[in-house]
C-alpha positions as CSV (number, residue, x, y, z in Angstrom):
1,M,0.0,0.0,0.0
2,N,1.2,3.5,-0.8
3,L,1.7,5.1,2.7
4,K,1.6,8.7,1.2
5,K,-1.8,8.0,-0.4
6,C,-3.1,6.4,2.8
7,F,-2.0,9.4,4.9
8,F,-3.7,11.9,2.6
9,G,-6.8,9.8,2.5
10,F,-7.0,9.9,6.3
11,V,-6.5,13.6,6.3
12,I,-9.4,14.2,3.9
13,I,-11.7,12.0,5.9
14,F,-10.7,13.8,9.1
15,I,-11.4,17.2,7.5
16,L,-14.8,16.1,6.2
17,I,-15.8,14.8,9.6
18,S,-14.6,17.9,11.4
19,S,-16.6,20.1,9.1
20,C,-19.8,18.2,9.8
21,T,-22.2,19.1,12.6
22,V,-23.1,16.4,15.1
23,D,-26.3,15.7,13.2
24,E,-24.4,15.1,10.0
25,I,-22.1,12.4,11.4
26,P,-23.6,9.0,10.6
27,G,-24.8,7.1,13.7
28,T,-24.7,10.0,16.1
29,I,-27.5,11.7,18.0
30,K,-27.4,15.4,18.9
31,P,-27.8,15.9,22.7
32,E,-31.1,17.6,23.5
33,G,-29.9,19.2,26.7
34,P,-28.1,18.5,30.0
35,Q,-28.4,15.0,31.3
36,S,-30.8,14.3,34.2
37,T,-29.5,12.8,37.4
38,W,-31.0,9.4,36.4
39,E,-29.4,9.5,33.0
40,I,-26.0,10.2,34.6
41,I,-26.5,7.2,37.0
42,Q,-27.5,5.1,34.0
43,S,-24.6,6.1,31.7
44,Q,-21.8,6.8,34.1
45,I,-22.4,4.3,36.9
46,F,-24.6,1.4,35.7
47,E,-23.3,1.1,32.2
48,P,-19.6,0.5,33.1
49,N,-20.3,-1.4,36.4
50,C,-23.6,-3.3,36.2
51,V,-24.9,-3.7,32.6
52,Q,-22.5,-6.4,31.6
53,C,-24.3,-8.7,34.1
54,H,-27.8,-7.2,34.2
55,S,-28.6,-7.4,30.4
56,S,-31.4,-9.3,28.8
57,G,-30.6,-13.0,28.5
58,T,-27.7,-13.2,31.0
59,T,-27.8,-15.6,33.8
60,F,-27.4,-12.9,36.4
61,A,-30.4,-11.0,34.9
62,K,-32.5,-14.1,35.1
63,E,-31.4,-14.9,38.7
64,S,-32.1,-11.4,39.9
65,D,-35.0,-10.6,37.5
66,L,-33.3,-7.2,37.0
67,I,-32.2,-5.6,33.7
68,L,-30.2,-2.3,33.9
69,T,-29.8,-1.4,30.3
70,A,-30.8,2.1,29.3
71,D,-34.1,1.0,27.7
72,E,-35.2,-0.9,30.8
73,G,-33.3,0.4,33.8
74,Y,-35.6,3.0,35.3
75,K,-38.9,1.0,35.1
76,Q,-37.0,-2.1,36.3
77,L,-35.8,-0.4,39.4
78,V,-38.2,2.2,40.6
79,G,-41.4,1.0,42.4
80,R,-40.6,-2.7,41.9
81,E,-40.4,-5.3,44.6
82,P,-37.1,-7.3,44.6
83,F,-36.9,-10.8,43.3
84,N,-35.2,-11.9,46.5
85,I,-38.0,-13.5,48.6
86,E,-36.6,-12.5,52.0
87,A,-36.1,-8.9,51.0
88,K,-39.7,-8.9,49.6
89,K,-41.0,-10.3,52.9
90,D,-39.1,-7.5,54.7
91,G,-41.0,-4.9,52.7
92,Y,-38.2,-3.7,50.5
93,L,-38.5,-2.1,47.1
94,L,-35.6,-2.0,44.7
95,V,-36.0,1.8,44.8
96,G,-38.9,3.8,46.3
97,V,-40.0,7.3,45.6
98,E,-40.7,8.5,49.2
99,G,-37.3,10.1,49.8
100,V,-35.8,9.6,53.2
101,A,-38.3,6.7,54.1
102,S,-37.3,4.9,50.9
103,L,-33.6,4.8,51.5
104,E,-33.7,2.4,54.4
105,K,-36.1,0.2,52.4
106,S,-34.2,0.2,49.2
107,F,-32.9,-3.2,48.1
108,L,-30.6,-1.5,45.6
109,W,-29.0,0.6,48.3
110,E,-28.6,-2.5,50.5
111,K,-26.8,-4.3,47.7
112,I,-24.4,-1.6,46.7
113,N,-23.7,0.1,50.0
114,T,-20.4,-1.7,50.7
115,P,-19.3,0.6,53.6
116,A,-22.1,-1.1,55.6
117,Y,-20.9,-4.6,54.7
118,E,-20.9,-5.8,58.3
119,H,-24.6,-4.9,58.6
120,F,-25.4,-6.5,55.3
121,Y,-23.8,-9.9,56.0
122,T,-24.6,-10.0,59.7
123,D,-28.3,-8.9,59.5
124,H,-29.2,-10.1,56.0
125,P,-27.2,-13.2,55.0
126,E,-30.2,-14.3,53.0
127,Y,-29.9,-11.2,50.7
128,G,-27.1,-12.7,48.6
129,S,-23.9,-10.8,47.8
130,L,-23.0,-7.2,47.7
131,M,-22.7,-5.7,44.2
132,P,-21.1,-5.2,41.8
133,L,-20.4,-9.0,42.1
134,G,-16.8,-10.0,41.7
135,S,-15.5,-6.5,41.2
136,K,-14.6,-3.4,43.2
137,S,-17.2,-1.4,45.0
138,L,-18.7,1.7,43.3
139,T,-16.7,4.7,44.3
140,N,-17.7,6.7,47.4
141,G,-18.7,9.5,45.1
142,E,-20.9,7.2,43.0
143,L,-22.5,5.8,46.1
144,E,-23.2,9.2,47.5
145,Y,-24.7,10.4,44.2
146,I,-27.1,7.4,44.1
147,R,-28.0,7.9,47.8
148,K,-28.9,11.5,47.3
149,W,-30.9,10.6,44.2
150,I,-33.0,8.2,46.3
151,L,-33.4,10.8,49.1
152,E,-34.7,13.2,46.4
153,G,-37.4,10.8,45.4
154,A,-35.6,8.9,42.6
155,P,-37.0,11.1,39.7
156,E,-36.5,10.0,36.1
157,T,-36.1,13.6,34.9
158,G,-34.4,16.7,36.2
159,S,-31.1,17.4,37.8
160,V,-31.4,16.9,41.6
161,V,-27.9,16.0,42.7
162,D,-24.6,17.9,42.3
163,T,-22.3,16.0,39.9
164,L,-19.3,17.3,41.8
165,L,-19.9,14.3,44.1
166,L,-18.7,12.0,41.3
167,K,-15.2,13.5,41.5
168,D,-14.6,11.5,44.7
169,D,-13.1,8.3,43.1
170,S,-12.0,6.7,46.4
171,I,-13.2,3.2,46.9
172,F,-14.2,1.4,50.2
173,D,-12.0,-1.5,51.2
174,P,-13.3,-3.9,53.9
175,S,-10.0,-3.5,55.6
176,D,-11.1,0.0,56.4
177,Y,-13.4,-1.5,59.0
178,D,-10.7,-3.6,60.6
179,F,-9.5,-2.0,63.8
180,F,-6.4,0.2,63.5
181,P,-4.9,3.1,65.4
182,L,-5.8,6.6,64.2
183,E,-3.2,9.1,63.3
184,P,-3.4,12.0,65.9
185,P,-5.0,15.1,64.5
186,I,-2.8,18.0,63.4
187,S,-4.9,20.3,65.6
188,G,-7.0,18.7,68.3
189,L,-7.1,15.8,70.7
190,Q,-6.7,12.1,70.6
191,F,-8.2,9.5,73.0
192,H,-7.1,5.9,73.3
193,L,-8.8,3.3,75.5
194,D,-6.4,0.4,75.9
195,P,-7.6,-3.2,75.4
196,F,-10.4,-4.1,77.9
197,I,-12.2,-7.4,78.4
198,V,-15.8,-8.0,77.3
199,Y,-17.1,-11.0,79.2
200,P,-18.9,-13.9,77.5
201,Q,-22.7,-13.8,77.3
202,N,-22.6,-10.3,78.7
203,E,-22.7,-6.6,77.9
204,R,-20.0,-4.3,79.1
205,E,-20.8,-0.6,79.3
206,F,-18.6,1.8,81.1
207,L,-17.6,5.5,81.5
208,Y,-14.0,6.7,81.4
209,Y,-13.3,10.3,82.4
210,W,-10.5,12.1,80.5
211,P,-9.5,15.7,81.6
212,L,-8.7,17.9,78.6
213,N,-6.6,20.4,80.5
214,N,-7.7,23.1,78.0
215,S,-7.0,26.6,79.3
216,E,-9.0,28.1,76.4
217,A,-12.2,27.1,74.7
218,L,-11.8,24.7,71.8
219,Y,-13.9,24.5,68.6
220,A,-14.5,21.0,67.2
221,N,-15.5,20.5,63.6
222,R,-14.6,16.9,62.9
223,F,-14.9,13.6,64.9
224,E,-13.2,10.3,64.1
225,V,-13.5,7.0,65.9
226,T,-12.4,3.4,65.3
227,M,-13.5,0.6,67.6
228,K,-12.8,-3.1,67.7
229,R,-15.7,-5.2,66.7
230,G,-18.5,-5.9,69.1
231,S,-19.2,-2.3,69.9
232,H,-22.8,-1.0,70.3
233,H,-22.1,2.7,70.7
234,F,-19.5,5.3,71.6
235,L,-20.4,8.7,73.2
236,F,-18.6,11.8,74.5
237,Y,-20.2,13.6,77.4
238,K,-19.1,16.7,79.3
239,Y,-20.1,18.3,82.6
240,P,-21.3,21.7,83.7
241,E,-18.5,23.9,85.1
242,E,-19.8,23.6,88.7
243,A,-20.4,19.8,88.7
244,A,-18.1,17.4,90.4
245,R,-15.8,15.5,88.1
246,P,-15.3,11.7,88.3
247,E,-12.0,10.1,88.9
248,P,-9.9,10.4,85.8
249,F,-8.4,7.6,83.6
250,A,-10.4,4.8,85.3
251,F,-13.0,2.4,83.9
252,R,-16.3,2.9,85.8
253,D,-18.5,0.0,84.8
254,F,-22.3,0.2,84.9
255,R,-22.4,-3.4,86.0
256,D,-20.0,-6.0,87.3
257,P,-19.4,-9.2,85.4
258,S,-22.3,-10.9,87.1
259,G,-24.7,-8.2,85.9
260,K,-25.1,-6.4,89.3
261,D,-25.7,-2.6,88.8
262,N,-23.0,-0.1,90.0
263,Y,-25.1,2.7,91.4
264,E,-22.1,5.1,91.8
265,T,-21.6,5.0,88.0
266,L,-25.3,5.4,87.3
267,F,-25.5,8.5,89.6
268,S,-22.5,10.1,87.9
269,T,-24.6,10.4,84.7
270,L,-27.1,12.8,86.2
271,N,-25.1,16.0,85.2
272,Q,-23.8,14.8,81.9
273,I,-24.2,16.9,78.7
274,F,-24.1,15.1,75.4
275,V,-21.3,16.2,73.0
276,W,-21.1,13.6,70.1
277,G,-21.4,9.9,69.4
278,T,-21.7,7.1,66.9
279,Q,-22.9,3.5,66.5
280,I,-20.7,2.7,63.6
281,P,-17.3,1.0,64.3
282,R,-15.4,3.3,61.9
283,T,-16.7,6.9,61.7
284,D,-15.3,10.1,60.3
285,Y,-17.8,13.0,60.6
286,K,-17.2,16.5,59.5
287,L,-19.5,19.5,60.4
288,P,-20.4,21.9,57.6
289,P,-17.7,24.6,56.8
290,G,-17.8,27.3,59.4
291,V,-19.8,25.3,61.9
292,A,-18.2,23.9,65.1
293,L,-19.1,22.7,68.6
294,K,-17.7,24.7,71.4
295,I,-15.8,22.9,74.2
296,E,-15.5,25.2,77.1
297,K,-12.2,25.8,78.9
298,N,-11.1,23.4,81.7
299,Q,-13.4,20.7,80.4
300,G,-13.1,17.0,80.3
301,F,-14.9,14.2,78.3
302,D,-16.6,11.3,80.0
303,I,-16.3,8.6,77.4
304,N,-19.2,6.1,77.3
305,A,-18.7,2.8,75.4
306,H,-21.0,-0.2,75.2
307,Y,-19.9,-3.6,73.9
308,V,-22.1,-6.7,73.5
309,N,-20.7,-10.3,73.6
310,Y,-23.3,-13.0,73.0
311,S,-20.6,-15.6,72.5
312,N,-19.2,-18.1,75.0
313,E,-15.7,-16.7,74.9
314,P,-14.3,-13.4,76.2
315,Y,-12.8,-10.9,73.7
316,T,-11.1,-7.5,74.0
317,G,-12.4,-4.1,73.0
318,E,-10.2,-1.2,72.1
319,I,-11.0,2.4,70.9
320,Y,-9.3,5.3,69.3
321,A,-11.0,8.7,68.9
322,N,-9.9,12.0,67.5
323,V,-11.5,15.4,68.0
324,H,-10.2,17.9,65.3
325,T,-10.4,21.6,66.1
326,I,-10.2,24.9,64.2
327,P,-9.4,28.4,65.3
328,E,-12.2,30.5,66.7
329,T,-11.7,32.9,63.8
330,E,-12.9,30.3,61.3
331,V,-16.2,29.7,63.2
332,I,-19.3,31.3,61.7
333,H,-21.9,29.3,63.7
334,V,-21.4,27.7,67.1
335,A,-23.3,24.4,67.0
336,D,-25.3,22.9,69.9
337,N,-26.7,19.4,70.5
338,L,-30.2,17.9,70.5
339,F,-30.7,15.1,73.0
340,L,-34.3,14.1,73.0
341,N,-34.7,11.2,75.3
342,N,-38.1,9.6,76.0
343,T,-37.9,7.3,79.0
344,Q,-41.6,7.0,79.8
345,F,-43.0,4.1,77.8
346,E,-43.9,0.4,78.1
347,L,-44.0,-2.3,75.5
348,P,-46.5,-5.0,76.3
349,P,-45.5,-8.6,75.7
350,G,-46.3,-10.3,72.4
351,K,-47.4,-7.1,70.7
352,E,-46.3,-4.4,68.2
353,T,-46.4,-1.0,69.9
354,T,-45.9,2.5,68.4
355,I,-44.8,5.3,70.7
356,T,-45.1,8.9,69.8
357,K,-43.4,11.8,71.5
358,T,-43.5,15.5,70.4
359,Y,-40.9,18.2,71.3
360,T,-41.6,21.9,70.7
361,F,-38.9,24.5,70.7
362,D,-39.1,28.1,72.0
363,E,-36.3,29.4,69.8
364,P,-35.4,28.9,66.1
365,K,-33.2,26.0,65.2
366,N,-31.2,25.3,62.1
367,I,-30.7,21.5,62.4
368,I,-27.7,20.1,60.5
369,N,-28.1,16.4,61.3
370,L,-30.2,13.8,63.1
371,W,-29.7,10.2,64.2
372,S,-31.7,7.9,66.4
373,H,-30.8,5.4,69.1
374,A,-32.9,2.4,70.1
375,H,-32.4,-1.2,71.0
376,K,-33.1,-4.6,69.4
377,R,-36.9,-4.5,69.4
378,M,-37.2,-1.3,67.4
379,T,-38.5,-2.0,63.9
380,E,-39.0,1.6,62.7
381,F,-38.0,5.1,63.9
382,K,-39.5,8.1,62.2
383,V,-39.2,11.8,62.8
384,F,-41.7,14.4,61.5
385,I,-41.7,18.2,61.6
386,K,-44.4,19.4,64.0
387,G,-46.1,22.7,63.2
388,G,-45.6,25.4,60.5
389,N,-46.1,25.0,56.8
390,R,-44.1,21.7,56.7
391,N,-46.2,20.1,59.4
392,N,-46.0,16.3,59.5
393,E,-43.2,16.2,56.9
394,L,-41.1,13.1,57.3
395,V,-37.4,14.1,57.9
396,Y,-35.8,11.0,59.3
397,Y,-36.4,7.3,58.9
398,T,-34.6,4.1,59.9
399,N,-35.4,0.4,60.5
400,N,-31.8,-0.4,61.6
401,W,-31.4,-0.3,65.4
402,E,-27.7,-1.3,65.3
403,H,-26.4,1.2,62.8
404,P,-28.9,3.9,62.4
405,P,-27.9,6.5,59.7
406,L,-26.8,10.0,60.5
407,I,-28.9,12.1,58.1
408,E,-27.4,15.5,57.3
409,F,-29.4,18.6,56.1
410,D,-27.8,20.9,53.6
411,P,-29.2,23.6,53.8
412,P,-30.1,23.1,57.4
413,L,-33.6,22.1,58.5
414,K,-35.0,25.3,59.7
415,L,-37.6,25.3,62.6
416,N,-39.2,28.4,63.8
417,P,-40.3,29.2,67.4
418,N,-43.2,26.9,68.5
419,E,-42.3,24.4,65.9
420,G,-40.7,21.1,66.7
421,L,-40.1,17.4,66.0
422,K,-42.5,14.4,66.5
423,L,-40.7,11.1,67.2
424,Q,-42.6,7.9,66.3
425,A,-40.9,4.6,67.1
426,T,-42.4,1.2,66.5
427,Y,-41.3,-1.9,68.5
428,F,-42.2,-5.6,68.4
429,N,-41.8,-7.2,71.8
430,E,-41.8,-10.9,71.2
431,T,-41.1,-11.8,74.8
432,A,-43.5,-12.8,77.5
433,V,-42.6,-9.8,79.7
434,T,-43.2,-6.0,79.4
435,K,-40.2,-4.1,78.2
436,S,-39.4,-0.5,79.1
437,F,-36.5,2.0,79.1
438,G,-33.2,0.6,80.2
439,L,-29.5,0.5,79.4
440,L,-29.1,-3.1,78.2
441,S,-29.8,-4.2,74.6
442,E,-32.6,-6.3,76.1
443,D,-34.3,-3.2,77.4
444,E,-35.4,-0.4,75.1
445,M,-34.7,3.2,74.3
446,M,-36.2,6.1,72.2
447,I,-33.6,8.8,71.7
448,L,-33.0,11.3,69.0
449,F,-29.6,13.0,68.7
450,G,-28.8,15.9,66.5
451,M,-26.8,19.1,66.0
452,F,-28.2,22.6,65.3
453,Y,-27.3,26.3,65.5
């Protein structure tokens, strides 16, 4: 072949194509406008990661009864019950359209949310495998993009999620959940509780007071914690300036190994003020830019940890926690905490019971996050706005008592004076005895945590 002729032929073809409009190039379609959020999910997430298995005629598509190609994807996902019998029994949809209530009942989210793999395989072993099967997880940016799409009601048209989220190409690795020491913060405080025994067929909950020795106020805008497996929760408390402080650097158990209550520890909780907490073994939470919690000078943190061991062998717990701080000059809003704790309820034996409790606020609140806390008989926890033009709007939902989600509000959820929150928790008490408020996982709780300014 004459290379010179070949070269000039290529140049002529290139010039002809370059001079054409998009409509004139054979086999192309002129874009009609910006892609919707759903179209981006379909083309940028499902096409490269899922469609090779979930296409018409493949074994995987037949086993899951799910096709994710562009012509079928939306109607296959939204509003459909899952093919998995157990998930269907549990009331899941592949994707619902009820926003926050649908996220915790989305089988799609259960299957792709790899950072919650412990919850998935421990609580739902009958749900199969996490997806994408046999390959890496979706990126953290892709997961957050899908999560927010579901929270927005999973629309087929319109742009409802910021595409900048997709720039986060980090990928979750299960080893992230393995216990490891945290690097100390560049500015802030680190706490380390050395290995401690969790007795077999027992629950160990304790307090551990740690003086901060801070001569000036601190402003915290990020919290990290990593805990050895078996943890139920981790909380920071502080005390009013005039309150007596407990003995520092000592474990103060709520019960001895035989289960007998330690009343001195119980009484020490009466003056505590909630600061921050989590129920997830590996947590890294950042407040919005310019927002920070104030930690008054000469403070100390009473660390509250709860571990559960239903096995016949003892194991050790261990915890690292970091509190990152910023200069006061960077603080625009000083955050405060919500701690709404309903202790006055009873759950009759052998029945499902729904408890409702309403809290009304005298002052305006800009709420930036909410998360619930309950024990093993809670089946649903809902939070509604009470009063105003958004009365009875659902703003929080979970059916996961072990790892309830922390739901953030950006912009903040604004409540005016005389408006508030209505908590509605449903429990099923399968036992033969009445259950009520208590500290053990066999007891129950109905708590809503949150931050506002």
